[in-house]
Steps between C-alpha positions, in 0.01 A plus 500: 500500500632825395462791744564788274325827547413710200623853560226667299223384740697621801528840344121523453435404862732768631352759267146422637623535853653841425174626345298386804737681737482806280125504510510478878729801501270691272194481727333838546448639842203731584469776751211508747340780304504298179354191676221714644416629152493146354274368776273806465460441120426132556236574765332759271480234224347252746249753641380582145342151470350499851175659603494794736405470867157658427431245225594214737270634773211533246558148380497364855176682577333375181618147582356519860171638369471219244592236757244633749236503227576134407511405862158666567362319203632161625354571853164588350495177297595299813225670700241426227610137485472452875156665506387269216626188685329615823169556312530149342564348840200679652282389203609136551437517878148636438431226240598243765269661759208499254570140410515403872170668566334333200625159614353535845818533702443571875600871564712388793726304264494741203853627565632148521334403170626819335859433614497140374324588177758766422769227520300268267402776246829514314547511127207361297298386806192721541391652832185287506700181442735594781217568739338171400818306566537665846137417589546150367803442714359680809120465497476626855546852365144474364361363827508143380688228674751287323370156416660206677598222262466179707792563737413407858667420831363141502257551790129579469417812681137559395352162598470400859776270606410137569469389862834408643495162673779336685740264344734476212247383243264778579786757465579376150132498408466864615794604284363321201159667543659848533724474201405692190572364158710725274375607165 
């Protein structure tokens, strides 16, 4: 391997270094007065494109007025929606009351039927269907007793008990006589 250095390339490198050092030496220095003038001109150019303080204040005032107008409009819409919902709820409650009265619900239980019917009357289920389902499940609200479907305790309570005699055989006979057959 030959380690020869070409002299022409070295001369170019040293020439570039001399030019760089010369440019460093040629830097211009400014006095404070010159710097102040440069900054002042730059600020004037920047201020040209910016709005004045009065214009900024007017813009902020316009923005606040517009925001308050939009906010008031939104508040009015929200108030109207809540009033509509309250009116719909009142209407539904009155429909349930009318349905309860027409179905013969005892006035003492009207609030209970209304509360239960409101839970049932959801979606496509009508108010009358909801009241009917409540009355069907709880007939005592109409003053009717709930029918007993053949469930007993196993002992007759309405008929007079058979005479109890002494002895084991009589005891078993008494139990057999008092038993009720299940349906």
